[in-house]
C-alpha positions in Angstrom: 106.7 60.1 106.1 103.9 57.8 107.2 101.9 56.4 104.2 100.5 53.3 105.9 96.7 52.8 105.9 95.0 54.6 108.8 92.9 51.6 109.6 96.2 49.9 110.6 96.8 52.5 113.3 96.0 51.4 116.9 94.1 54.6 117.5 91.7 53.7 114.6 90.7 50.5 116.3 90.2 52.3 119.6 88.0 54.9 118.0 85.9 52.2 116.3 85.2 50.7 119.8 84.7 54.1 121.4 82.2 55.1 118.7 79.7 52.6 120.0 79.1 54.6 123.2 78.4 57.8 121.2 76.0 56.1 118.7 73.9 55.3 121.8 74.3 58.7 123.5 72.0 61.7 123.1 73.5 65.2 123.0 70.7 66.6 125.1 71.5 64.2 127.9 75.2 64.7 127.6 74.9 68.5 127.8 72.6 68.2 130.8 75.2 66.0 132.6 78.1 68.2 131.7 77.1 71.8 132.7 80.6 73.2 131.8 80.7 71.5 128.4 79.9 74.8 126.6 82.9 76.5 128.2 85.3 73.6 127.8 84.8 72.7 124.2 85.9 76.1 122.8 89.0 77.0 120.8 90.2 80.3 119.5 92.3 81.5 116.6 92.9 85.1 115.6 89.5 86.8 115.2 87.5 83.6 115.5 86.1 81.2 118.1 85.2 77.5 117.4 82.4 76.2 119.6 82.3 72.4 119.2 80.3 71.6 122.3 77.4 70.2 120.1 79.5 67.6 118.5 78.8 64.0 119.5 82.2 63.7 121.1 83.9 64.0 124.5 87.3 64.4 126.0 88.2 60.8 125.4 87.2 61.1 121.8 89.5 64.0 121.3 92.4 62.2 123.0 92.0 59.2 120.7 91.7 61.5 117.6 94.9 63.3 118.7 96.6 59.9 119.1 95.4 59.0 115.5 96.9 62.3 114.2 100.2 61.5 115.9 100.3 57.9 114.5 99.6 59.4 111.1 102.6 61.6 111.4 100.7 64.8 111.4 103.5 67.0 112.8 105.9 65.8 110.1 103.4 66.3 107.3 102.6 69.8 108.6 106.2 70.7 108.7 106.6 69.4 105.1 103.8 71.6 103.9 105.4 74.7 105.2 108.9 73.8 104.3 108.1 73.4 100.6 108.6 69.6 100.3 106.9 67.9 97.3 104.0 66.5 99.3 101.9 66.5 96.1 103.5 63.2 95.2 101.5 62.3 92.1 102.6 65.5 90.4 106.0 65.7 92.2 105.3 69.2 93.4 105.5 71.3 96.5 102.2 72.8 97.8 102.7 76.6 97.7 99.6 78.4 98.7 100.9 79.3 102.2 104.1 80.6 100.7 102.2 82.7 98.1 100.3 84.7 100.7 103.5 85.4 102.5 105.3 86.6 99.3 105.3 90.4 99.6 107.2 90.7 96.3 104.6 88.9 94.3 101.9 91.0 95.9 103.7 94.2 95.2 103.5 93.6 91.5 99.8 92.8 91.7 99.2 95.8 93.8 101.0 98.1 91.5 99.1 96.9 88.4 95.7 96.9 90.2 96.2 100.5 91.5 97.2 101.6 87.9 94.1 100.1 86.4 91.8 101.4 89.2 93.4 104.8 89.1 93.5 105.4 85.3 89.9 104.3 84.9 90.6 103.3 81.3 88.6 100.2 81.9 85.1 100.3 83.2 84.3 96.6 82.9 86.5 93.7 84.1 85.5 90.2 83.0 87.2 87.3 84.7 87.4 84.2 82.5 88.2 81.1 84.5 86.6 78.0 85.9 86.9 76.0 89.1 89.2 77.7 91.5 90.1 80.3 88.9 86.5 81.5 89.2 85.2 80.5 92.6 87.9 82.3 94.7 88.0 85.7 93.0 84.2 85.6 92.5 83.7 85.0 96.3 86.1 87.8 97.1 84.4 90.3 94.8 80.9 89.3 95.8 81.8 89.8 99.5 83.7 93.1 99.4 83.6 94.8 96.0 83.8 98.6 96.6 82.2 99.6 93.3 85.2 101.3 91.8 85.1 98.8 88.8 82.3 96.7 87.4 83.8 93.2 87.8 82.0 90.2 86.3 82.8 86.5 86.0 82.3 83.9 83.3 83.0 80.2 84.2 80.4 78.4 82.1 80.6 77.6 78.3 76.9 78.2 78.2 76.9 81.5 76.1 74.2 83.0 78.3 76.8 83.7 81.0 79.1 85.3 78.5 76.3 87.5 77.0 75.3 88.7 80.5 78.9 89.5 81.4 79.4 91.8 78.3 75.9 93.3 78.2 76.3 97.1 77.9 80.1 96.9 77.7 82.3 98.7 75.2 85.2 96.6 73.9 87.8 99.4 74.3 86.9 100.0 77.9 86.7 96.3 78.9 89.5 94.2 80.2 89.5 90.4 80.1 91.4 88.6 82.9 92.0 85.1 81.5 93.0 82.7 84.3 94.3 79.2 83.4 97.4 77.6 84.8 98.0 75.6 81.6 96.3 78.1 79.3 94.5 75.1 77.7 91.4 74.9 79.9 88.6 74.2 77.4 85.9 76.3 79.0 88.2 79.3 79.7 89.8 79.3 76.3 86.5 78.9 74.4 85.0 81.9 76.3 88.2 84.0 75.7 88.2 83.2 72.0 84.5 84.0 71.7 84.9 87.4 73.4 88.0 88.1 71.3 85.9 87.4 68.2 83.4 90.1 69.3 86.2 92.6 69.5 87.2 92.4 73.2 91.0 92.4 72.8 92.4 93.9 76.1 93.8 90.9 77.9 95.7 90.1 81.1 96.5 86.4 81.4 97.2 84.6 84.6 99.0 81.4 83.8 102.1 79.2 84.1 102.2 79.0 80.3 103.4 82.5 79.3 104.2 81.5 75.7 100.6 80.3 75.0 99.2 83.4 76.6 101.4 85.7 74.5 100.4 83.8 71.4 96.8 84.4 72.3 97.5 88.1 72.5 97.8 88.9 76.2 99.0 92.4 76.8 100.4 91.3 80.2 101.1 87.9 81.8 100.9 87.4 85.5 102.6 84.2 86.6 100.7 81.5 88.4 103.0 79.2 90.4 103.0 75.5 89.4 102.8 74.6 93.1 99.4 76.3 93.6 96.3 74.3 92.6 93.3 76.2 91.4 91.2 75.7 94.5 94.0 77.1 96.6 94.9 80.0 94.2 92.8 83.0 95.3 95.8 84.3 97.2 97.9 84.4 94.1 97.6 86.3 90.7 94.6 84.0 90.1 92.7 86.3 92.5 93.6 89.4 90.4 90.0 90.1 89.5 89.1 90.0 93.1 91.9 92.4 93.9 90.6 94.8 91.2 87.1 94.5 92.8 88.0 95.2 96.4 91.2 97.3 96.1 94.7 96.6 97.3 94.3 97.6 101.0 91.4 95.2 101.4 93.2 92.4 99.5 96.3 93.0 101.7 94.1 92.5 104.8 92.7 89.3 103.2 96.3 88.0 102.8 97.1 89.0 106.4 94.2 87.0 107.7 95.4 83.9 105.9 98.9 84.4 107.3 97.5 84.7 110.8 95.8 81.3 110.5 99.0 79.8 109.0 100.9 80.8 112.2 98.1 79.5 114.4 97.9 76.2 112.5 101.7 75.7 112.5 102.3 76.5 116.1 99.2 75.9 118.2 98.9 72.5 120.1 96.4 70.1 118.5 93.9 70.4 121.4 93.5 74.1 120.8 94.2 74.3 117.0 91.0 75.4 115.3 91.6 73.9 111.8 93.0 70.7 113.2 90.1 70.3 115.6 87.6 70.8 112.8 89.4 68.1 110.7 89.6 65.6 113.6 85.9 66.0 114.4 85.0 65.8 110.7 86.8 62.5 110.4 85.2 61.3 113.5 81.7 62.0 112.1 82.5 60.4 108.7 84.6 57.4 109.7 83.2 56.4 113.1 79.7 57.8 113.3 78.8 57.1 109.6 77.7 60.7 108.8 78.1 61.0 105.1 77.1 64.7 104.5 78.2 68.0 105.8 76.4 71.3 105.5 78.0 74.8 105.6 75.6 77.5 106.8 77.0 81.0 106.8 74.8 83.6 108.5 76.0 86.5 106.4 75.0 87.5 102.9 78.6 88.4 102.1 79.4 84.7 102.5 76.6 83.4 100.2 79.1 82.0 97.8 81.2 80.3 100.5 79.4 76.9 100.3 80.2 76.6 96.5 83.8 77.6 97.2 84.1 74.9 99.9 82.4 72.2 97.8 85.3 72.4 95.5 88.0 72.9 98.1 86.9 69.9 100.1 85.5 67.4 97.6 88.0 68.0 94.8 90.8 67.8 97.4 89.7 64.8 99.4 87.2 63.0 97.3 89.7 60.3 96.5 89.4 56.5 96.2 93.1 55.6 96.4 95.7 56.4 99.0 99.2 57.8 98.7 100.5 54.3 97.8 97.9 53.8 95.1 95.8 51.3 97.1 92.0 51.4 97.0 90.8 52.8 100.3 88.3 50.8 102.3 87.1 53.7 104.5 85.2 56.8 103.8 87.0 60.0 102.9 85.4 63.3 102.1 81.7 63.7 103.0 79.3 65.4 100.5 79.6 69.1 101.2 76.7 71.5 100.5 75.1 74.6 101.9 73.7 78.0 101.6 73.5 81.2 103.6 71.7 80.5 106.8 68.3 82.2 106.9 67.3 81.2 103.3 68.5 77.7 104.1 66.2 77.5 107.1 63.3 77.8 104.6 64.8 75.2 102.2 66.9 72.1 102.8 67.3 72.5 106.6 64.0 70.6 106.9 66.0 67.5 106.1 68.7 68.4 108.6 66.2 68.6 111.4 63.8 65.8 110.6 65.5 63.6 107.9 66.2 60.0 109.0 69.9 60.2 108.3 71.9 62.8 110.3 73.9 65.5 108.6 76.8 67.4 110.3 77.0 71.1 110.0 79.3 74.1 110.3 77.3 77.2 111.3 79.2 80.4 110.7 78.1 83.4 112.9 79.8 86.4 111.3 78.6 88.9 113.9 76.5 90.8 111.4 73.6 91.6 113.7 71.8 90.2 116.7 69.0 88.6 114.6 71.4 86.6 112.5 73.4 85.6 115.5 70.3 84.5 117.3 69.2 82.4 114.4 72.6 80.8 114.1 72.6 79.8 117.8 69.0 78.6 117.7 69.7 76.3 114.7 72.6 74.7 116.5 70.6 74.2 119.6 67.6 72.8 117.7 69.8 70.4 115.7 71.5 69.1 118.9 68.5 68.9 121.3 65.5 68.5 119.1 62.2 68.3 121.0 61.3 65.9 123.8 57.6 66.8 124.2 55.8 63.5 123.9 52.5 65.4 123.5 53.5 66.7 120.1 52.2 64.8 117.1 54.9 62.8 115.3 55.2 65.2 112.4 56.2 68.0 114.8 58.9 66.1 116.7 62.6 66.6 116.1 65.0 63.8 116.9 67.9 66.1 117.6 71.3 64.6 118.1 72.6 66.2 114.9 76.2 67.4 115.4 77.3 70.9 114.5 80.0 73.4 115.3 79.8 77.2 115.4 82.5 79.4 114.0 82.0 82.9 115.6 83.5 86.1 114.2 83.3 89.4 115.9 82.8 91.1 112.5 83.2 90.3 108.9 85.9 92.2 106.9 88.4 91.1 104.3 90.8 89.9 107.0 88.1 87.7 108.5 87.4 86.1 105.1 91.2 85.4 104.8 91.1 83.7 108.2 88.0 81.7 107.3 89.4 80.3 104.0 92.8 79.5 105.5 91.0 77.6 108.3 89.2 75.4 105.8 92.4 74.9 103.7 94.2 73.6 106.8 91.2 71.4 107.8 91.4 69.8 104.3 95.1 69.2 104.6 94.8 67.6 108.0 92.1 65.3 106.9 94.2 64.3 103.9 96.9 63.3 106.4 94.5 61.3 108.5 93.1 59.5 105.4 96.6 59.0 103.8 95.4 60.7 100.5 96.9 63.4 98.3 94.7 66.5 98.8 96.5 68.4 96.0 95.8 66.6 92.7 92.4 66.3 90.9 92.6 63.7 88.2 88.9 62.9 88.7 87.9 66.1 86.8 89.9 65.1 83.7 88.1 61.9 82.3 84.8 63.6 81.5 86.7 66.5 79.7 88.7 64.0 77.6 85.5 62.2 76.6 83.8 65.4 75.7 86.7 66.4 73.4 86.5 63.0 71.7 82.7 63.4 71.2 83.2 66.9 69.7 85.8 65.5 67.3 83.3 62.8 66.2 85.1 59.9 67.8 82.7 57.2 68.8 83.0 56.2 72.4 
């Protein structure tokens, strides 16, 4: 498969030349000159529509980006992902999150155990102990769709305050710890688990690939976590068990089904109408050719308030890399800085910078179809970012430059299936950009150095 540098691709050179025309263009003028742009620059996937008409791009841009994807060997890489080839080359592993959400046998075990726990009501409090993807995924799922059958809480931090708040009012014999760590050596997770065990909380389900260590710790049951599934891609697996307990098996099954729908779309849809691929191509265009270094995620739905944090890890841990698949230092930008918050609070916070800051920020605006007011605000922000104000009579401090690119993801509603669709869209976007940039999106060695140094400091080793 192709592991040459993307800057060596002919399409890259063409895109660099083509970008000069878009640096000088204004979206307001482009939209006025292309009255059908809003109808043409749409793509649909199951349950969702992507409106990218406010991106600083045109038909030629998309053709050149598609040419770049072809020169990068996108079709071959995509096929390798779904066929289980070891595309995580630094760890010599396949990448298995798409296979996990299609594994009915694995889900059957999780479903049976969750229904037993929810049905017996022996446990009134569930405490998920995990960090990174072992926390962000199930926490997002529970925060969005918990049905109240169980009190499910999360501890990711080794600051004891989070631990104390999670156990406040809980009785040890009616509390279940779900300890999630692929290696069962994660410092934060194990420290929290030992602290709770020392306080008498001894009912434990472990989610790990290291069953021996989990049994030695005292786990009553061990749920396997596949080696091929990285933490930030793991919510579909047993790592999402606390989320499953919070929302119930029927909703979790819908969540998995939504992810599988996007898998089929991503695998089979042509590039020009493939929602995750288009988002990836346009994101690379903004970063590499328009020099836009930050990307905001703005969901207009309270159920999605934790989505920006989830995507910060998914995108920046996956694609925040400085060497390519051949170990060469990259001389081009990779992942932008990803940040965000739910839409209406963000409008009264950092979106001041998005509208009037001197350096443009790209944005994904997620209209979840919650109500007319939220949808109106989502569309209004996209329009304001694109067009700004052209009234010369306004004083300078009230003018908006506009020309800030954004896309809108529109959902008809927001249920568990829609969340599954949304997360799978972003997973495939990240994968596609990894192909474009010739980087491995599935390792994360950048998180290890600081942990190693912290352990040395704790042991009294001078560094």
